[in-house]
Backbone as ProteinMPNN parsed JSONL, in Angstrom:
{"seq_chain_A": "XXXXXXXXXXXXXXXXXXXXXXXXXXXXXXXXXXXXXXXXXXXXXXXXXXXXXXXXXXXXXXXXXXXXXXXXXXXXXXXXXXXXXXXXXXXXXXXXXXXXXXXXXXXXXXXXXXXXXXXXXXXXXXXXXXXXXXXXXXXXXXXXXXXXXXXXXXXXXXXXXXXXXXXXXXXXXXXXXXXXXXXXXXXXXXXXXXXXXXXXXXXXXXXXXXXXXXXXXX", "coords_chain_A": {"N_chain_A": [[9.493, 20.74, 22.249], [6.2, 19.499, 22.789], [2.996, 17.937, 22.108], [-0.201, 17.75, 23.756], [-1.651, 14.603, 24.466], [-4.508, 13.061, 22.878], [-7.698, 12.085, 24.261], [-8.262, 8.628, 24.666], [-10.2, 6.516, 22.442], [-12.811, 4.405, 21.093], [-12.713, 4.789, 18.397], [-10.102, 4.654, 17.767], [-9.408, 2.025, 17.48], [-8.799, -1.104, 15.867], [-10.8, -3.003, 15.911], [-13.167, -1.533, 16.032], [-13.282, -0.324, 13.47], [-13.23, -2.569, 11.788], [-15.705, -3.699, 12.433], [-17.418, -1.582, 11.742], [-16.936, -1.267, 8.947], [-17.675, -3.769, 8.157], [-20.453, -3.702, 8.476], [-20.956, -1.74, 6.567], [-20.227, -2.974, 4.178], [-22.305, -4.83, 3.896], [-24.473, -3.049, 3.684], [-23.793, -1.792, 1.308], [-23.873, -3.894, -0.562], [-26.537, -4.595, -0.364], [-28.004, -2.233, -0.736], [-26.569, -0.453, -2.283], [-25.26, 1.628, -1.097], [-22.466, 3.579, -0.568], [-21.385, 4.128, 1.852], [-20.301, 5.879, 4.854], [-18.539, 8.97, 4.736], [-15.902, 9.907, 6.611], [-16.045, 12.718, 8.523], [-16.371, 15.959, 7.213], [-16.893, 15.992, 4.153], [-16.392, 17.769, 2.097], [-13.714, 18.452, 2.305], [-12.321, 16.515, 1.004], [-12.824, 17.096, -1.692], [-11.539, 19.55, -1.809], [-8.862, 18.776, -1.529], [-8.493, 17.189, -3.837], [-8.89, 19.162, -5.782], [-6.709, 20.819, -5.207], [-4.556, 19.159, -5.954], [-5.096, 18.928, -8.693], [-4.483, 21.476, -9.561], [-1.744, 21.656, -9.554], [0.927, 22.202, -11.525], [3.222, 20.708, -11.79], [2.594, 18.131, -11.229], [1.833, 15.149, -12.65], [-0.662, 13.113, -14.349], [0.077, 10.486, -14.122], [1.37, 10.159, -11.748], [2.42, 8.411, -8.833], [0.119, 7.603, -6.423], [-0.847, 7.206, -3.071], [-3.386, 6.429, -0.805], [-3.552, 6.531, 2.512], [-4.968, 4.574, 4.993], [-7.488, 4.188, 3.739], [-10.202, 3.589, 3.878], [-13.413, 3.524, 2.483], [-12.445, 4.32, 0.071], [-13.096, 6.614, -1.42], [-11.85, 9.062, -2.16], [-9.938, 8.227, -3.938], [-11.545, 7.255, -5.933], [-12.558, 9.685, -6.914], [-10.154, 10.834, -7.861], [-9.448, 8.988, -9.837], [-11.519, 9.424, -11.632], [-10.754, 11.884, -12.511], [-8.653, 11.306, -14.1], [-6.275, 10.274, -13.084], [-3.951, 7.64, -12.839], [-2.335, 5.805, -11.439], [-3.034, 4.492, -8.731], [-3.327, 3.681, -5.323], [-4.896, 2.266, -2.541], [-4.585, 1.838, 0.931], [-5.281, 0.049, 3.939], [-5.737, -0.955, 7.357], [-7.865, -2.523, 7.898], [-9.414, -5.333, 6.733], [-12.058, -5.478, 5.925], [-12.62, -2.854, 5.126], [-11.0, -2.68, 2.849], [-12.185, -4.636, 1.233], [-14.717, -3.473, 0.802], [-13.954, -1.103, -0.559], [-12.799, -2.185, -2.869], [-15.022, -3.427, -4.061], [-16.628, -1.192, -4.671], [-14.995, 0.242, -6.49], [-14.746, -1.661, -8.518], [-17.418, -1.933, -9.39], [-17.779, 0.553, -10.465], [-16.128, 0.428, -12.554], [-13.423, 1.195, -12.425], [-9.894, 1.426, -12.381], [-8.337, 0.806, -9.719], [-6.029, 0.042, -7.225], [-6.043, -1.893, -4.201], [-4.958, -2.615, -0.88], [-4.332, -4.513, 2.037], [-2.592, -3.229, 4.765], [-0.179, -2.695, 7.35], [0.428, 0.187, 8.749], [2.008, 0.86, 10.856], [4.141, -0.775, 10.957], [6.973, -0.174, 9.772], [9.144, -1.072, 8.009], [8.162, -3.454, 6.825], [5.856, -2.469, 5.623], [6.972, -0.655, 3.769], [8.337, -2.45, 2.087], [6.176, -3.832, 1.028], [4.498, -1.982, -0.27], [5.988, 0.09, -1.444], [7.22, 3.266, -2.773], [5.975, 6.68, -3.184], [4.65, 9.463, -5.104], [2.688, 11.134, -4.18], [1.363, 11.142, -0.997], [-1.484, 10.559, 0.812], [-3.579, 11.44, 3.527], [-6.51, 11.341, 5.241], [-7.838, 11.653, 8.14], [-6.656, 9.335, 9.192], [-4.276, 9.619, 10.707], [-5.519, 10.92, 12.782], [-7.187, 8.854, 13.799], [-5.25, 7.015, 14.685], [-4.144, 8.576, 16.671], [-6.136, 8.48, 18.542], [-5.995, 6.033, 19.647], [-6.355, 3.822, 22.38], [-4.126, 2.664, 23.558], [-0.782, 3.371, 24.0], [-0.61, 5.767, 22.242], [1.187, 7.837, 21.478], [3.611, 6.556, 20.771], [2.67, 5.076, 18.641], [1.816, 7.043, 16.859], [4.301, 8.135, 16.228], [5.541, 5.937, 14.996], [3.899, 5.666, 12.776], [4.444, 8.096, 11.424], [7.111, 7.688, 10.767], [6.811, 5.663, 8.885], [5.353, 7.043, 6.89], [7.282, 8.911, 6.066], [9.179, 7.17, 4.976], [7.841, 6.025, 2.785], [7.612, 8.065, 1.031], [8.904, 9.461, -1.938], [11.822, 11.339, -3.062], [10.862, 13.727, -4.073], [8.326, 13.896, -3.184], [4.989, 14.716, -1.935], [3.174, 15.064, 1.098], [-0.049, 14.959, 2.028], [-2.215, 15.943, 4.456], [-5.244, 15.776, 6.225], [-6.889, 16.802, 9.086], [-9.158, 16.475, 11.817], [-8.803, 16.616, 14.451], [-6.422, 17.773, 15.271], [-4.763, 20.903, 15.44], [-3.264, 23.23, 13.088], [-0.887, 24.288, 14.186], [-0.286, 22.346, 16.12], [0.148, 20.081, 14.513], [2.392, 20.935, 13.101], [4.268, 21.013, 15.152], [4.387, 18.279, 15.911], [5.211, 17.096, 13.52], [7.563, 18.277, 12.877], [10.229, 17.303, 13.044], [10.593, 15.607, 10.913], [9.337, 16.564, 8.618], [8.637, 19.262, 6.303], [6.634, 22.136, 6.096], [4.813, 22.777, 3.205], [2.565, 24.107, 2.168], [-0.65, 25.422, 3.181], [-3.864, 24.067, 2.729], [-6.634, 25.908, 2.206], [-9.347, 25.914, 4.527], [-12.785, 26.052, 5.661], [-13.414, 28.6, 8.089], [-14.195, 29.638, 11.47], [-15.462, 32.035, 13.813], [-15.161, 32.615, 17.219], [-15.688, 33.894, 20.358], [-13.922, 35.941, 19.822], [-11.757, 34.71, 18.702], [-10.332, 33.121, 15.855], [-10.881, 30.078, 14.202], [-10.539, 26.765, 12.727], [-12.596, 24.097, 11.553], [-11.525, 21.833, 10.426], [-8.158, 20.88, 9.515], [-5.965, 21.189, 6.818], [-2.944, 20.323, 5.442], [-0.043, 20.52, 3.384], [2.896, 18.721, 3.143], [6.458, 18.431, 2.638], [9.227, 16.122, 2.755], [11.979, 16.236, 5.063]], "CA_chain_A": [[8.073, 21.02, 22.48], [5.337, 18.378, 22.438], [1.567, 18.222, 22.172], [-0.952, 16.912, 24.677], [-2.298, 13.486, 23.801], [-5.965, 13.04, 22.876], [-8.3, 11.021, 25.059], [-8.481, 7.417, 23.884], [-11.568, 6.287, 21.98], [-12.973, 3.211, 20.255], [-12.356, 5.16, 17.031], [-8.692, 4.351, 17.589], [-9.19, 0.579, 17.539], [-9.067, -1.861, 14.639], [-12.073, -3.699, 16.086], [-14.247, -0.605, 15.683], [-13.344, -0.132, 12.019], [-13.641, -3.84, 11.188], [-17.15, -3.826, 12.639], [-18.076, -0.529, 10.974], [-16.887, -1.562, 7.513], [-18.464, -4.982, 7.949], [-21.831, -3.246, 8.263], [-21.056, -0.97, 5.329], [-20.216, -3.937, 3.062], [-23.672, -5.355, 3.771], [-25.32, -1.973, 3.173], [-23.465, -1.55, -0.096], [-24.359, -5.013, -1.367], [-28.0, -4.635, -0.321], [-28.656, -0.967, -1.092], [-25.721, 0.384, -3.124], [-24.777, 2.766, -0.303], [-21.007, 3.449, -0.456], [-20.997, 4.284, 3.248], [-20.049, 7.206, 5.413], [-17.228, 9.613, 4.604], [-15.652, 10.4, 7.957], [-15.902, 14.158, 8.709], [-16.124, 16.991, 6.203], [-16.745, 15.457, 2.793], [-15.872, 18.816, 1.211], [-12.252, 18.517, 2.358], [-11.856, 15.596, -0.035], [-12.854, 17.84, -2.945], [-10.487, 20.575, -1.738], [-7.578, 18.11, -1.783], [-8.454, 16.842, -5.265], [-8.708, 20.412, -6.534], [-5.329, 21.278, -5.016], [-3.71, 18.313, -6.79], [-5.355, 19.272, -10.089], [-3.903, 22.786, -9.885], [-0.284, 21.612, -9.517], [1.456, 21.989, -12.874], [4.331, 19.75, -11.773], [2.088, 16.805, -10.878], [1.21, 14.55, -13.826], [-1.726, 12.162, -14.017], [0.622, 9.153, -13.859], [2.071, 10.166, -10.47], [1.998, 7.343, -7.931], [-0.617, 8.161, -5.292], [-1.366, 6.261, -2.087], [-4.285, 6.937, 0.234], [-3.278, 5.699, 3.685], [-6.21, 4.517, 5.752], [-8.36, 4.634, 2.639], [-11.623, 3.359, 4.118], [-14.153, 3.084, 1.293], [-11.667, 4.664, -1.117], [-13.807, 7.572, -2.274], [-10.988, 10.087, -2.769], [-9.294, 7.592, -5.09], [-12.584, 7.256, -6.973], [-12.564, 11.029, -7.51], [-8.911, 11.016, -8.609], [-9.536, 8.159, -11.037], [-12.414, 10.122, -12.555], [-10.013, 13.033, -13.045], [-7.648, 10.822, -15.031], [-5.061, 9.744, -12.443], [-3.935, 6.232, -13.255], [-1.522, 4.942, -10.572], [-3.692, 4.754, -7.453], [-3.338, 2.587, -4.358], [-5.452, 2.532, -1.218], [-4.198, 0.851, 1.945], [-5.997, 0.147, 5.211], [-5.469, -2.151, 8.168], [-9.106, -3.287, 7.987], [-9.738, -6.129, 5.545], [-13.415, -5.129, 5.502], [-12.537, -1.596, 4.379], [-10.427, -2.984, 1.534], [-13.195, -5.357, 0.448], [-15.715, -2.497, 0.391], [-13.36, -0.221, -1.568], [-12.643, -2.961, -4.109], [-16.352, -3.612, -4.648], [-17.081, 0.08, -5.242], [-14.191, 0.535, -7.681], [-15.103, -2.647, -9.554], [-18.741, -1.619, -9.922], [-17.656, 1.786, -11.247], [-15.204, 0.093, -13.64], [-12.234, 2.024, -12.257], [-8.709, 0.619, -12.097], [-7.696, 1.262, -8.489], [-5.536, -1.083, -6.428], [-6.229, -1.783, -2.754], [-4.127, -3.597, -0.189], [-4.267, -4.452, 3.497], [-1.224, -2.903, 5.186], [0.012, -2.187, 8.701], [1.239, 1.401, 8.621], [2.875, 1.012, 12.021], [5.305, -1.637, 10.741], [7.559, 0.636, 8.705], [9.939, -1.795, 7.013], [7.279, -4.364, 6.094], [4.985, -1.638, 4.784], [7.785, -0.154, 2.661], [8.586, -3.554, 1.166], [4.936, -4.31, 0.411], [3.795, -1.007, -1.113], [6.923, 0.923, -2.184], [7.238, 4.712, -2.54], [4.937, 7.385, -3.926], [4.811, 10.893, -5.329], [1.716, 11.777, -3.294], [0.825, 10.345, 0.111], [-2.658, 11.28, 1.311], [-4.18, 10.971, 4.775], [-7.649, 12.096, 5.776], [-8.399, 11.031, 9.327], [-5.935, 8.164, 9.696], [-3.448, 10.088, 11.821], [-6.475, 11.172, 13.864], [-7.596, 7.581, 14.393], [-4.106, 6.492, 15.429], [-3.989, 9.418, 17.858], [-7.206, 8.133, 19.478], [-5.783, 4.674, 20.14], [-6.269, 3.817, 23.838], [-2.852, 2.101, 24.019], [0.467, 3.919, 23.467], [-0.848, 6.555, 21.027], [2.363, 8.616, 21.088], [4.524, 5.667, 20.067], [2.054, 4.672, 17.377], [1.887, 8.203, 15.969], [5.684, 8.254, 15.768], [5.779, 4.838, 14.046], [3.17, 6.029, 11.56], [5.168, 9.154, 10.718], [8.311, 7.074, 10.169], [6.362, 4.981, 7.673], [5.027, 8.051, 5.881], [8.541, 9.454, 5.546], [9.848, 6.134, 4.183], [7.152, 5.72, 1.526], [7.692, 9.244, 0.165], [10.137, 9.606, -2.687], [12.515, 12.576, -2.701], [10.085, 14.888, -4.503], [6.953, 13.61, -2.819], [4.259, 15.551, -0.981], [2.299, 14.378, 2.06], [-1.218, 15.803, 2.247], [-2.951, 15.426, 5.598], [-6.397, 16.514, 6.731], [-7.167, 16.375, 10.459], [-10.214, 17.168, 12.55], [-8.445, 16.571, 15.869], [-5.205, 18.527, 15.547], [-4.634, 22.197, 14.784], [-2.061, 23.357, 12.271], [0.276, 24.458, 15.066], [0.029, 21.054, 16.745], [0.733, 19.217, 13.487], [3.742, 21.426, 12.805], [5.124, 20.576, 16.251], [4.554, 16.825, 15.858], [5.832, 16.675, 12.265], [8.7, 19.143, 12.592], [11.518, 16.609, 12.927], [10.673, 14.809, 9.69], [8.667, 17.156, 7.469], [8.588, 20.708, 6.14], [5.364, 22.601, 5.554], [4.853, 23.374, 1.864], [1.472, 25.077, 2.127], [-1.913, 25.045, 3.812], [-5.033, 24.084, 1.857], [-7.628, 26.651, 3.005], [-10.581, 25.26, 4.95], [-13.69, 27.031, 6.264], [-13.067, 29.016, 9.443], [-15.27, 30.21, 12.273], [-14.998, 32.968, 14.831], [-15.873, 32.412, 18.481], [-14.994, 34.54, 21.474], [-12.849, 36.793, 19.332], [-10.694, 33.911, 18.099], [-10.685, 32.478, 14.593], [-10.387, 28.706, 14.136], [-11.04, 25.931, 11.636], [-13.131, 22.799, 11.944], [-10.517, 20.863, 9.987], [-6.876, 21.414, 9.072], [-5.354, 20.458, 5.707], [-1.591, 20.828, 5.208], [0.81, 19.781, 2.466], [4.266, 18.662, 3.63], [7.528, 17.684, 1.985], [10.052, 15.539, 3.813], [13.297, 16.833, 5.239]], "C_chain_A": [[7.244, 19.822, 22.023], [3.879, 18.805, 22.553], [0.917, 17.307, 23.199], [-1.647, 15.797, 23.903], [-3.824, 13.623, 23.875], [-6.466, 11.946, 23.814], [-8.585, 9.815, 24.162], [-9.946, 7.197, 23.561], [-11.612, 4.988, 21.196], [-12.653, 3.506, 18.797], [-10.885, 4.887, 16.729], [-8.383, 2.871, 17.604], [-9.549, -0.085, 16.208], [-10.424, -2.55, 14.718], [-13.248, -2.806, 15.676], [-14.395, -0.51, 14.167], [-13.699, -1.42, 11.286], [-15.155, -4.004, 11.269], [-17.91, -2.822, 11.763], [-18.103, -0.855, 9.484], [-17.568, -2.877, 7.182], [-19.927, -4.642, 7.698], [-21.967, -2.544, 6.918], [-20.971, -1.86, 4.088], [-21.62, -4.472, 2.825], [-24.603, -4.292, 3.194], [-25.067, -1.715, 1.691], [-24.036, -2.65, -0.986], [-25.885, -5.022, -1.446], [-28.657, -3.389, -0.909], [-27.819, -0.068, -2.007], [-25.178, 1.611, -2.421], [-23.275, 2.605, -0.072], [-20.513, 3.667, 0.969], [-20.648, 5.709, 3.609], [-18.643, 7.69, 5.064], [-16.949, 10.336, 5.909], [-15.256, 11.876, 7.922], [-15.592, 14.949, 7.43], [-15.83, 16.433, 4.811], [-16.129, 16.489, 1.837], [-14.348, 18.871, 1.206], [-11.631, 17.595, 1.318], [-11.786, 16.314, -1.381], [-11.774, 18.917, -2.96], [-9.115, 19.978, -2.029], [-7.441, 17.755, -3.257], [-8.204, 18.087, -6.095], [-7.292, 20.953, -6.392], [-4.384, 20.471, -5.917], [-3.863, 18.696, -8.261], [-4.666, 20.567, -10.505], [-2.378, 22.78, -9.932], [0.276, 21.255, -10.889], [2.542, 20.912, -12.919], [3.887, 18.338, -11.385], [1.327, 16.247, -12.075], [0.178, 13.505, -13.404], [-1.206, 10.739, -13.803], [1.447, 9.113, -12.573], [1.534, 9.027, -9.593], [1.364, 7.971, -6.688], [-1.063, 7.036, -4.369], [-2.242, 7.012, -1.093], [-4.141, 6.015, 1.431], [-4.473, 5.757, 4.634], [-7.369, 4.901, 4.851], [-9.837, 4.446, 2.916], [-12.314, 2.867, 2.863], [-13.537, 3.567, -0.02], [-12.23, 5.771, -1.975], [-12.906, 8.661, -2.858], [-10.256, 9.509, -3.977], [-10.278, 7.463, -6.254], [-12.585, 8.604, -7.689], [-11.314, 11.268, -8.355], [-8.915, 10.195, -9.897], [-10.432, 8.819, -12.08], [-11.735, 11.329, -13.2], [-8.845, 12.614, -13.934], [-6.36, 10.305, -14.413], [-5.094, 8.222, -12.519], [-3.193, 5.29, -12.311], [-1.959, 5.165, -9.128], [-3.703, 3.504, -6.579], [-3.981, 3.068, -3.064], [-5.021, 1.447, -0.251], [-4.98, 1.121, 3.231], [-5.681, -1.099, 6.02], [-6.714, -3.005, 8.354], [-9.382, -4.012, 6.674], [-11.119, -5.769, 5.022], [-13.437, -3.823, 4.715], [-12.035, -1.852, 2.964], [-11.439, -3.712, 0.658], [-14.269, -4.399, -0.054], [-15.175, -1.613, -0.73], [-13.205, -0.941, -2.903], [-13.978, -3.139, -4.815], [-16.821, -2.336, -5.342], [-16.326, 0.396, -6.524], [-14.538, -0.408, -8.831], [-16.427, -2.284, -10.207], [-18.715, -0.347, -10.77], [-16.647, 1.649, -12.39], [-13.975, 1.008, -13.626], [-11.063, 1.153, -11.817], [-7.941, 1.209, -10.911], [-7.263, 0.03, -7.695], [-5.774, -0.818, -4.939], [-5.473, -2.916, -2.069], [-4.246, -3.403, 1.322], [-2.815, -4.202, 3.896], [-1.228, -2.35, 6.606], [0.973, -1.005, 8.639], [2.172, 1.619, 9.8], [4.112, 0.122, 11.934], [6.056, -1.098, 9.525], [8.248, -0.193, 7.631], [9.084, -2.741, 6.182], [6.391, -3.582, 5.138], [5.746, -1.12, 3.567], [8.022, -1.245, 1.631], [7.332, -3.925, 0.382], [4.312, -3.293, -0.547], [4.727, -0.058, -1.864], [6.82, 2.399, -1.836], [6.311, 5.418, -3.532], [5.28, 8.863, -4.09], [3.847, 11.721, -4.501], [1.261, 10.758, -2.254], [-0.312, 11.158, 0.723], [-3.223, 10.612, 2.565], [-5.325, 11.897, 5.144], [-8.229, 11.287, 6.925], [-7.641, 9.858, 9.899], [-5.012, 8.528, 10.86], [-4.332, 10.392, 13.032], [-6.834, 9.871, 14.584], [-6.47, 6.969, 15.216], [-3.916, 7.27, 16.722], [-5.021, 9.087, 18.937], [-7.052, 6.721, 20.047], [-5.632, 4.689, 21.665], [-4.906, 3.358, 24.379], [-1.673, 2.723, 23.272], [0.282, 4.781, 22.211], [0.38, 7.333, 20.562], [3.33, 7.761, 20.281], [3.96, 5.263, 18.706], [2.04, 5.823, 16.378], [3.296, 8.331, 15.386], [6.022, 7.159, 14.75], [5.102, 5.135, 12.715], [3.931, 7.077, 10.757], [6.461, 8.632, 10.096], [7.945, 6.358, 8.871], [6.065, 5.97, 6.562], [6.301, 8.593, 5.247], [9.221, 8.448, 4.613], [9.178, 5.903, 2.838], [7.045, 6.941, 0.613], [8.989, 9.205, -0.626], [10.692, 11.012, -2.463], [11.738, 13.832, -3.087], [8.618, 14.795, -4.093], [6.334, 14.695, -1.944], [3.36, 14.65, -0.139], [1.167, 15.338, 2.384], [-2.033, 15.198, 3.381], [-4.091, 16.363, 5.961], [-6.778, 15.932, 8.086], [-8.332, 17.162, 11.035], [-9.908, 17.213, 14.044], [-7.254, 17.445, 16.242], [-5.218, 19.848, 14.784], [-3.368, 22.214, 13.926], [-0.82, 23.479, 13.147], [0.686, 23.14, 15.705], [0.653, 20.098, 15.74], [2.162, 19.646, 13.159], [4.721, 21.021, 13.902], [5.429, 19.081, 16.125], [5.327, 16.363, 14.631], [7.185, 17.339, 12.018], [10.03, 18.448, 12.396], [11.699, 15.932, 11.573], [10.198, 15.539, 8.437], [8.756, 18.677, 7.489], [7.243, 21.097, 5.547], [5.589, 23.246, 4.189], [3.777, 24.451, 1.742], [0.302, 24.553, 2.949], [-3.014, 25.09, 2.756], [-6.156, 24.751, 2.655], [-8.877, 25.825, 3.291], [-11.482, 26.3, 5.596], [-13.294, 27.342, 7.706], [-14.288, 29.573, 10.153], [-14.659, 31.147, 13.301], [-15.841, 32.792, 16.079], [-15.059, 33.049, 19.596], [-13.819, 35.393, 21.038], [-11.703, 36.043, 18.692], [-11.215, 33.238, 16.834], [-10.078, 31.074, 14.575], [-10.975, 27.976, 12.946], [-11.563, 24.615, 12.188], [-12.147, 21.693, 11.586], [-9.265, 21.607, 9.547], [-6.347, 20.563, 7.938], [-4.006, 21.112, 5.376], [-0.865, 19.913, 4.231], [2.246, 19.874, 2.981], [5.185, 18.045, 2.579], [8.374, 17.08, 3.092], [11.417, 16.193, 3.856], [14.355, 15.926, 4.626]], "O_chain_A": [[7.542, 19.205, 21.0], [3.573, 19.895, 23.036], [1.422, 16.22, 23.48], [-2.17, 16.024, 22.812], [-4.361, 14.221, 24.807], [-5.742, 11.0, 24.121], [-9.083, 9.96, 23.046], [-10.828, 7.629, 24.302], [-10.59, 4.52, 20.694], [-12.352, 2.588, 18.033], [-10.474, 4.889, 15.569], [-7.221, 2.486, 17.728], [-10.484, 0.329, 15.523], [-11.121, -2.67, 13.711], [-14.202, -3.268, 15.052], [-15.503, -0.605, 13.641], [-14.393, -1.379, 10.271], [-15.802, -4.397, 10.298], [-18.909, -3.164, 11.13], [-19.141, -0.742, 8.832], [-17.995, -3.083, 6.046], [-20.565, -5.219, 6.817], [-22.96, -2.723, 6.212], [-21.57, -1.546, 3.06], [-22.071, -4.559, 1.683], [-25.423, -4.585, 2.324], [-25.993, -1.455, 0.923], [-24.613, -2.371, -2.036], [-26.458, -5.408, -2.464], [-29.731, -3.469, -1.506], [-28.303, 0.969, -2.459], [-24.69, 2.535, -3.07], [-22.841, 1.627, 0.538], [-19.344, 3.418, 1.262], [-20.696, 6.617, 2.779], [-17.683, 6.92, 5.093], [-17.666, 11.266, 6.276], [-14.229, 12.228, 7.343], [-14.668, 14.627, 6.684], [-14.686, 16.405, 4.357], [-15.434, 16.128, 0.887], [-13.749, 19.288, 0.215], [-10.541, 17.864, 0.812], [-10.815, 16.164, -2.122], [-11.162, 19.171, -3.998], [-8.295, 20.603, -2.701], [-6.395, 17.992, -3.86], [-7.388, 18.064, -7.017], [-6.733, 21.488, -7.35], [-3.511, 21.043, -6.569], [-2.874, 18.779, -8.99], [-4.307, 20.734, -11.671], [-1.772, 23.784, -10.307], [0.114, 20.127, -11.356], [2.758, 20.282, -13.954], [4.724, 17.448, -11.23], [0.301, 16.797, -12.474], [0.151, 13.07, -12.252], [-1.956, 9.873, -13.353], [2.152, 8.134, -12.328], [0.341, 8.724, -9.616], [1.994, 8.767, -5.992], [-1.597, 6.027, -4.83], [-1.883, 8.085, -0.608], [-4.553, 4.856, 1.383], [-4.927, 6.832, 5.025], [-8.134, 5.817, 5.153], [-10.663, 5.079, 2.259], [-11.864, 1.905, 2.24], [-14.046, 3.259, -1.097], [-11.883, 5.869, -3.152], [-13.177, 9.142, -3.959], [-9.984, 10.23, -4.938], [-9.887, 7.551, -7.418], [-12.611, 8.661, -8.918], [-11.4, 11.84, -9.442], [-8.437, 10.66, -10.932], [-10.136, 8.777, -13.274], [-12.099, 11.741, -14.301], [-8.128, 13.464, -14.462], [-5.438, 9.934, -15.139], [-6.131, 7.597, -12.292], [-3.404, 4.079, -12.377], [-1.334, 5.929, -8.392], [-4.042, 2.413, -7.037], [-3.653, 4.14, -2.556], [-5.084, 0.262, -0.579], [-5.295, 2.265, 3.559], [-5.394, -2.16, 5.466], [-6.631, -4.1, 8.911], [-9.561, -3.381, 5.632], [-11.338, -5.753, 3.81], [-14.185, -3.694, 3.746], [-12.572, -1.311, 1.997], [-11.539, -3.429, -0.536], [-14.692, -4.494, -1.206], [-15.854, -1.395, -1.733], [-13.457, -0.355, -3.956], [-14.055, -3.015, -6.037], [-17.343, -2.382, -6.456], [-16.93, 0.772, -7.529], [-14.613, 0.014, -9.985], [-16.551, -2.321, -11.432], [-19.527, -0.186, -11.681], [-16.349, 2.612, -13.096], [-13.547, 1.521, -14.66], [-11.218, 0.258, -10.986], [-7.019, 2.006, -11.084], [-8.04, -0.908, -7.517], [-5.715, 0.323, -4.479], [-5.36, -4.021, -2.6], [-4.258, -2.277, 1.818], [-1.911, -4.887, 3.418], [-2.146, -1.638, 7.013], [2.183, -1.182, 8.494], [3.044, 2.486, 9.741], [5.028, 0.25, 12.747], [5.806, -1.514, 8.394], [7.955, -0.024, 6.448], [9.258, -2.825, 4.966], [6.197, -3.979, 3.989], [5.222, -1.144, 2.454], [7.92, -0.996, 0.429], [7.413, -4.289, -0.79], [3.669, -3.678, -1.524], [4.298, 0.552, -2.844], [6.387, 2.754, -0.74], [5.917, 4.86, -4.556], [6.072, 9.432, -3.338], [4.138, 12.866, -4.156], [0.83, 9.656, -2.592], [-0.12, 12.312, 1.108], [-3.327, 9.388, 2.647], [-5.127, 13.097, 5.336], [-9.008, 10.357, 6.716], [-7.953, 9.416, 11.005], [-4.974, 7.831, 11.873], [-3.937, 10.147, 14.171], [-6.791, 9.793, 15.811], [-6.702, 6.464, 16.314], [-3.567, 6.694, 17.752], [-4.805, 9.379, 20.113], [-7.883, 6.271, 20.836], [-4.859, 5.489, 22.193], [-4.573, 3.636, 25.531], [-1.58, 2.61, 22.05], [0.957, 4.545, 21.209], [0.592, 7.473, 19.357], [3.814, 8.185, 19.231], [4.705, 5.128, 17.735], [2.23, 5.606, 15.181], [3.461, 8.604, 14.197], [6.706, 7.419, 13.76], [5.67, 4.884, 11.652], [4.048, 6.956, 9.537], [6.861, 9.081, 9.022], [8.674, 6.434, 7.883], [6.476, 5.766, 5.42], [6.386, 8.719, 4.025], [9.773, 8.829, 3.581], [9.856, 5.616, 1.851], [6.451, 6.858, -0.462], [10.054, 8.948, -0.064], [10.083, 11.8, -1.739], [11.938, 14.889, -2.489], [7.775, 15.535, -4.601], [7.033, 15.48, -1.304], [2.86, 13.624, -0.601], [1.395, 16.408, 2.95], [-2.492, 14.061, 3.276], [-3.925, 17.583, 5.998], [-6.966, 14.723, 8.222], [-8.479, 18.357, 10.78], [-10.676, 17.787, 14.816], [-7.096, 17.815, 17.405], [-5.634, 19.903, 13.627], [-2.519, 21.329, 14.028], [0.194, 22.838, 12.873], [1.876, 22.849, 15.819], [1.592, 19.377, 16.077], [3.037, 18.803, 12.963], [5.88, 20.718, 13.617], [6.584, 18.667, 16.221], [6.026, 15.351, 14.687], [7.876, 17.001, 11.058], [10.881, 18.945, 11.659], [12.827, 15.706, 11.135], [10.596, 15.191, 7.325], [8.924, 19.295, 8.54], [6.767, 20.463, 4.606], [6.429, 24.132, 4.03], [4.04, 25.559, 1.276], [0.276, 23.391, 3.354], [-3.092, 26.04, 1.978], [-6.587, 24.214, 3.676], [-9.394, 25.13, 2.417], [-10.991, 27.339, 6.039], [-12.888, 26.451, 8.451], [-15.283, 29.932, 9.524], [-13.472, 31.052, 13.615], [-17.071, 32.814, 16.022], [-13.871, 32.764, 19.747], [-12.845, 35.556, 21.773], [-10.766, 36.662, 18.188], [-12.378, 32.842, 16.753], [-8.902, 30.899, 14.893], [-11.822, 28.52, 12.236], [-11.037, 24.086, 13.167], [-11.96, 20.74, 12.342], [-9.304, 22.801, 9.248], [-6.28, 19.34, 8.066], [-3.941, 22.303, 5.07], [-1.046, 18.695, 4.246], [2.753, 20.968, 3.225], [4.755, 17.248, 1.746], [8.254, 17.481, 4.25], [11.946, 16.643, 2.84], [15.542, 16.248, 4.667]]}, "name": "protein", "num_of_chains": 1, "seq": "XXXXXXXXXXXXXXXXXXXXXXXXXXXXXXXXXXXXXXXXXXXXXXXXXXXXXXXXXXXXXXXXXXXXXXXXXXXXXXXXXXXXXXXXXXXXXXXXXXXXXXXXXXXXXXXXXXXXXXXXXXXXXXXXXXXXXXXXXXXXXXXXXXXXXXXXXXXXXXXXXXXXXXXXXXXXXXXXXXXXXXXXXXXXXXXXXXXXXXXXXXXXXXXXXXXXXXXXXX"}
């Protein structure tokens, strides 16, 4: 079973994000504005709260935020006492913005430019982690106008490789339903739980604006 591909969009291109974060660097330097949090800022807090409630997850667990953008979820985790934090993004401008924000807030967070579609190079450059977090990156890859299916598969191979044996992969999506994610991830990952998100009812059917799922790897 497979899922239908999304329609391609500029949101799936590196050029779009380079340009967007280039503007946000200027806004931050001029006005102190950390920039936009892409879709549903509350989902970030829900993920942090879920991590905080896990008795088996210590504050020195290695955490990576893939496609970190301005790095705000890592800011929140650092404030909660987590100490081994890395943000990666394929946009140099995103990494520069995230570094500036963390520096100004005197928080020790590492950031690195990385190509998540090049599995072996990415593994060598960043290593493995106890928590892998994605909010919107899988979505952006899915919106790529060129070969999105192949790129989604390459991304998932990378995620699996950078997870250690006891790791969890937390993903929040605004483009894919839980059922669609379970189909696409089924060969490599097992669902651990769903992080509840607000739901709506329309035409007798109940749905969610966003989907947040925690996976372990097979």
